[in-house]
C-alpha positions in Angstrom: -27.6 15.7 -21.8 -26.9 12.6 -19.4 -30.6 11.4 -18.0 -29.5 11.8 -14.4 -28.6 15.1 -14.6 -30.2 17.3 -12.2 -31.9 14.3 -10.8 -32.2 14.1 -6.8 -31.9 10.1 -5.6 -32.5 9.0 -2.0 -29.7 6.3 -1.2 -30.6 3.9 1.5 -27.7 1.8 2.3 -28.9 -1.3 5.3 -26.6 -3.5 6.8 -24.5 -5.9 4.3 -20.8 -6.3 3.4 -21.9 -4.9 0.0 -22.4 -1.5 1.2 -19.2 -0.7 0.2 -20.2 -1.0 -3.2 -22.5 1.9 -2.7 -19.5 4.5 -2.8 -18.5 3.7 -5.9 -22.5 3.8 -6.9 -22.5 7.3 -5.7 -19.6 8.8 -7.3 -21.2 7.4 -10.9 -24.1 8.9 -10.1 -22.8 12.7 -9.3 -20.2 12.2 -12.1 -23.7 11.9 -13.9 -24.9 15.1 -12.4 -27.4 13.6 -10.4 -26.9 15.1 -6.7 -27.5 11.9 -4.0 -28.5 11.9 -0.3 -28.1 9.0 2.0 -30.3 7.2 4.6 -28.1 4.3 6.8 -29.7 1.7 9.0 -27.5 1.8 12.0 -26.2 -2.0 11.2 -24.9 -0.7 7.9 -22.8 1.8 9.9 -21.0 -1.4 11.1 -19.9 -1.6 7.8 -19.0 1.6 6.6 -19.4 4.9 8.3 -21.3 7.9 7.8 -18.3 10.1 7.5 -17.7 8.3 4.1 -21.1 8.7 2.1 -20.9 12.3 3.7 -17.7 12.7 1.8 -18.2 11.1 -1.1 -22.0 12.8 -1.7 -21.1 16.0 -0.4 -24.4 16.0 1.7 -25.1 15.2 5.1 -25.6 11.5 6.0 -29.2 10.6 8.1 -29.2 7.7 10.5 -31.0 8.4 13.3 -35.0 8.8 13.9 -34.1 11.3 16.7 -30.9 13.2 17.4 -29.0 16.3 17.7 -28.6 16.6 13.9 -32.3 16.1 12.9 -33.6 19.4 11.8 -37.3 18.4 11.5 -39.3 16.4 13.1 -41.3 15.3 9.8 -37.8 14.7 8.5 -38.9 11.2 6.9 -41.5 12.8 5.0 -39.2 16.0 3.7 -36.9 13.7 2.6 -39.3 11.3 0.8 -40.9 14.5 -0.7 -37.2 15.5 -1.9 -36.4 12.3 -4.1 -37.1 11.8 -7.4 -36.2 8.1 -6.7 -35.4 6.0 -3.7 -33.0 3.3 -3.8 -31.9 1.0 -1.5 -28.5 -0.7 -2.0 -28.1 -3.3 -0.5 -31.3 -4.2 0.5 -31.1 -6.8 3.1 -33.7 -9.6 3.6 -34.5 -8.1 6.7 -35.5 -4.3 5.1 -37.6 -6.5 2.1 -39.2 -7.7 5.1 -39.9 -4.7 6.8 -41.1 -3.0 3.4 -43.4 -5.9 2.2 -45.4 -5.8 5.8 -45.3 -1.9 6.3 -42.9 -2.1 9.5 -41.1 1.3 10.1 -39.0 1.2 12.8 -35.8 3.4 12.0 -35.3 6.3 9.8 -35.1 4.3 6.3 -38.5 2.1 6.4 -40.3 5.1 7.7 -39.1 7.2 4.7 -40.0 4.3 2.7 -43.3 3.7 4.2 -43.9 8.3 3.4 -43.4 7.5 0.0 -46.7 8.5 -1.9 -46.2 9.1 -6.0 -42.5 8.4 -5.7 -40.6 5.3 -7.2 -38.7 2.7 -4.6 -36.1 0.4 -6.1 -34.2 -2.4 -3.9 -31.1 -4.2 -5.1 -31.0 -7.2 -3.0 -28.2 -8.4 -1.0 -27.5 -11.8 1.2 -26.8 -15.2 1.5 -28.1 -17.4 -1.0 -30.1 -19.4 1.5 -31.8 -16.1 2.9 -32.5 -15.2 -1.0 -33.7 -18.9 -1.6 -35.9 -18.8 1.5 -39.8 -19.2 0.7 -40.1 -16.1 2.8 -37.9 -13.8 1.1 -39.4 -15.3 -2.5 -42.7 -14.1 -1.1 -41.9 -10.9 0.1 -40.0 -10.2 -3.5 -43.4 -11.2 -5.4 -45.5 -9.2 -3.1 -43.0 -5.7 -3.6 -42.5 -6.4 -7.2 -46.4 -6.5 -7.7 -47.0 -3.3 -5.7 -45.0 -2.0 -8.6 -41.5 -1.8 -6.4 -38.6 -2.5 -9.2 -36.2 -5.2 -8.0 -32.4 -4.9 -9.6 -30.8 -8.1 -8.9 -29.8 -10.0 -7.4 -26.5 -11.7 -9.2 -25.0 -14.7 -9.0 -21.4 -15.7 -7.8 -18.4 -15.8 -4.6 -20.1 -14.2 -1.7 -18.7 -13.1 1.9 -20.0 -16.3 3.3 -17.6 -18.5 1.2 -20.7 -20.3 -1.0 -21.4 -19.2 -4.8 -24.6 -18.6 -5.9 -27.9 -16.4 -6.2 -27.8 -13.3 -3.7 -24.9 -10.5 -4.3 -25.3 -7.0 -5.0 -25.1 -6.3 -8.6 -22.4 -4.3 -9.6 -22.3 -0.3 -9.2 -22.3 0.1 -13.0 -25.1 -1.7 -13.4 -26.8 -0.1 -10.8 -26.2 3.2 -12.5 -27.9 1.7 -15.7 -30.7 1.1 -14.1 -31.2 4.6 -12.6 -30.2 6.3 -15.8 -32.7 3.4 -17.7 -35.9 4.9 -15.0 -35.5 8.2 -15.6 -34.6 7.6 -19.4 -38.1 6.5 -19.8 -39.9 9.6 -19.7 -38.0 11.0 -23.0 -39.4 11.3 -25.9 -39.2 9.4 -28.9 -41.7 10.9 -31.2 -41.2 9.8 -34.6 -40.4 6.1 -34.2 -42.9 3.6 -35.2 -42.9 0.4 -33.3 -44.8 -2.7 -34.0 -45.0 -5.3 -31.7 -46.6 -9.3 -31.7 -47.9 -10.6 -28.6 -49.7 -13.2 -27.1 -50.5 -16.9 -28.8 -52.3 -18.0 -32.0 -55.2 -20.3 -32.7 -54.3 -23.3 -35.2 -57.7 -25.0 -35.9 -57.8 -28.7 -36.2 -62.1 -28.5 -36.8 -64.5 -26.1 -35.6 -64.1 -26.4 -32.4 -60.6 -27.3 -31.4 -57.0 -25.8 -31.9 -53.5 -25.6 -31.4 -52.1 -23.1 -29.0 -49.9 -22.3 -25.9 -49.7 -20.7 -22.8 -48.8 -17.3 -23.5 -50.8 -14.9 -21.5 -49.4 -12.1 -24.1 -48.9 -9.4 -20.9 -45.1 -9.1 -21.9 -45.9 -8.0 -25.2 -48.5 -5.9 -24.1 -46.3 -4.3 -21.3 -43.4 -3.6 -24.0 -46.2 -1.7 -26.1 -47.4 0.2 -22.9 -43.5 0.7 -22.2 -43.0 2.6 -25.7 -45.8 4.4 -25.7 -44.9 5.8 -22.6 -41.2 6.8 -24.4 -43.5 8.8 -27.4 -43.5 6.1 -29.7 -46.3 5.7 -32.2 -47.0 1.4 -31.5 -49.2 -0.8 -33.1 -49.7 -4.1 -31.7 -50.8 -6.9 -33.5 -52.4 -9.4 -30.8 -53.4 -13.1 -30.8 -56.5 -14.4 -28.4 -55.4 -13.0 -25.0 -57.7 -12.2 -22.0 -56.2 -8.5 -20.8 -57.5 -5.4 -22.2 -55.9 -3.4 -24.8 -53.4 -0.5 -24.0 -55.4 2.5 -23.9 -54.3 4.9 -27.3 -52.3 2.1 -28.5 -53.9 0.9 -32.2 -54.3 -2.9 -31.3 -55.0 -5.7 -34.3 -56.7 -8.8 -32.8 -55.6 -11.7 -34.6 -56.3 -15.8 -34.2 -53.8 -17.5 -36.7 -50.4 -17.1 -37.4 -51.0 -16.3 -41.1 -53.4 -13.5 -40.3 -50.5 -12.0 -37.6 -48.3 -12.2 -40.3 -50.8 -10.7 -42.6 -51.3 -8.1 -40.0 -47.8 -7.5 -39.1 -46.7 -6.8 -43.2 -49.7 -4.8 -43.4 -48.2 -2.0 -41.2 -44.1 -2.7 -41.7 -43.2 -0.8 -43.9 -42.7 2.2 -42.5 -41.9 0.9 -39.0 -38.6 1.5 -37.4 -38.3 -1.2 -35.0 -40.2 -4.8 -34.8 -40.6 -6.6 -31.6 -41.7 -10.1 -31.8 -42.8 -11.2 -28.2 -45.7 -13.6 -29.7 -45.7 -17.3 -29.3 -46.6 -17.8 -32.8 -47.2 -21.4 -33.3 -44.9 -23.2 -35.7 -47.3 -25.5 -37.3 -51.0 -25.9 -38.0 -52.9 -28.6 -39.6 -52.9 -29.0 -43.0 -56.1 -29.5 -43.6 -58.5 -28.5 -40.8 -61.5 -30.8 -40.6 -65.1 -29.1 -41.6 -67.3 -30.7 -39.1 -65.9 -32.0 -35.3 -63.7 -34.8 -35.3 -65.4 -37.3 -33.5 -64.0 -39.9 -31.5 -64.1 -43.1 -33.0 -60.6 -44.7 -33.5 -58.2 -45.3 -30.9 -55.4 -43.3 -32.4 -55.9 -40.2 -34.3 -53.1 -38.6 -36.8 -53.4 -35.2 -38.1 -51.3 -34.0 -40.8 -49.4 -31.0 -39.7 -47.8 -28.0 -42.1 -45.2 -25.3 -41.0 -46.3 -21.9 -39.9 -45.1 -18.7 -41.9 -42.1 -17.4 -40.0 -43.0 -14.0 -39.1 -39.6 -13.0 -37.2 -37.3 -14.2 -40.5 -39.4 -12.4 -43.0 -39.2 -9.3 -41.2 -35.8 -9.3 -40.6 -35.1 -10.8 -44.8 -36.8 -7.3 -45.4 -34.6 -5.2 -48.5 -34.9 -2.4 -45.7 -35.6 -4.0 -42.4 -36.6 -2.6 -39.2 -34.7 -2.9 -36.2 -35.8 -6.4 -35.7 -36.1 -7.9 -31.9 -37.0 -11.5 -31.0 -37.9 -13.5 -28.4 -36.9 -16.8 -27.2 -39.1 -18.9 -24.7 -37.0 -22.0 -24.1 -37.1 -25.0 -21.4 -33.3 -25.4 -21.8 -30.2 -24.7 -23.5 -31.3 -21.4 -23.6 -28.2 -19.2 -24.4 -27.2 -21.7 -27.4 -30.8 -21.7 -28.7 -31.1 -17.9 -28.1 -27.8 -16.9 -30.0 -28.6 -19.8 -32.7 -31.8 -17.3 -33.1 -30.0 -14.4 -33.4 -27.6 -15.1 -35.9 -30.3 -17.8 -38.5 -32.7 -15.1 -38.7 -30.2 -12.2 -38.7 -31.8 -10.0 -35.8 -30.5 -7.0 -34.2 -31.2 -8.2 -30.6 -33.2 -11.0 -28.9 -34.5 -11.6 -25.5 -34.3 -14.9 -23.7 -35.9 -16.5 -20.8 -37.3 -19.9 -19.4 -40.4 -20.9 -19.4 -41.8 -24.1 -17.7 -41.0 -23.0 -14.1 -42.9 -21.4 -11.6 -42.9 -17.9 -11.5 -41.7 -16.8 -14.5 -42.7 -16.6 -18.2 -46.1 -17.6 -19.1 -49.2 -17.4 -17.2 -47.3 -15.2 -14.5 -47.1 -11.3 -13.8 -42.9 -11.8 -13.3 -40.1 -12.7 -15.9 -36.7 -12.2 -16.2 -34.6 -12.3 -19.4 -31.3 -12.3 -21.2 -30.7 -10.2 -23.9 -28.2 -10.9 -26.5 -26.9 -9.0 -29.8 -24.1 -9.3 -31.9 -21.1 -8.2 -29.7 -22.8 -7.9 -26.0 -25.7 -9.4 -23.5 -27.4 -8.0 -20.7 -29.4 -10.1 -17.8 -32.5 -8.4 -17.0 -33.4 -10.0 -13.5 -36.4 -10.8 -12.2 -38.9 -8.2 -12.2 -42.8 -7.5 -12.6 -43.1 -7.8 -16.6 -44.2 -3.9 -16.5 -40.4 -3.1 -15.0 -39.0 -5.8 -17.0 -41.2 -3.9 -20.5 -39.4 -0.3 -19.3 -36.0 -1.7 -19.1 -35.5 -3.9 -21.8 -37.3 -1.0 -24.3 -34.4 1.2 -22.8 -32.3 -1.3 -23.7 -33.6 -1.3 -27.3 -33.7 2.3 -27.9 -30.0 2.5 -26.4 -29.0 -0.1 -29.9 -31.2 1.4 -31.9 -30.4 5.1 -31.5 -26.5 3.4 -31.9 
């Protein structure tokens, strides 16, 4: 059964040229069994008429806060209560700014302000300059931090004639996002998932070690997303400063060898393995037994390779569905695809590190996921939202 069957989706449409894409989005949602109602801003009606959306959705379109078609003085509350999910597509820079600051000066923004326990997703659509403007980026980060889902934008040709980020993602991808949102509530009982997260620490002496900047947030969110779906989760974690997810078996380790041992103590009956940990590639060949003193002007330390946990899991006689991560500073696609093939993985999620606002030490991230024969970009979002989307994608291919 389609995850959208019987779901109630309120589609907000603001004044952007991408409003035409929402016609196709409604058709796809309706074909999947969802009921769609539309709220438009006045500016949106300059691009596509309300009559078009009424014909496609089969429901009246709401535009005015007050007018002859308003049946109730609290229609904004009733619309918010009716919906299982609210999606604004396209979401202009203006609407995003209003949502950020709690401005409610039309029906759409008033409905959004009336939300309590209903989720909201926005699909940004604007000129690349408006998208890159620091004000917009701060607004997006604020919305994402409040749990609002950010779906897009994409890169490509724009109505202004420029090329770059800011295009609303296509209707098919938006429908997939909506489907993934509702798929989170499906049960995956009986599936065991082993996940690694965080950094490792490789001692040089009793007080110093080799490590990296991984916070473990992405791995912990993935563990929570798997548990939400009903999976049995074992989380093997390096040293982090975040609390272990409730109800999830968490094994704390320090070194790459300890992580390797913990994984293989739990992997035999696992169905899925997700290696998000930033495992140190090398360790000191012979850690000093005493603190290394600052005496010579130069110091050489011999390093030796750590075990490759991801490759060892994938090389098992009967391996689980093995998913790797590739944190790269450059040539992301080349390195990710190379790792996918070399280590014989089922899937790999690649992200760029070393840039502000994503990756290590950040609450937000974006991924490009590759598998043999396909790929999908998961745009910038909170790590919690991104984890749900990634787990939905993994489950989609695992079931296949």
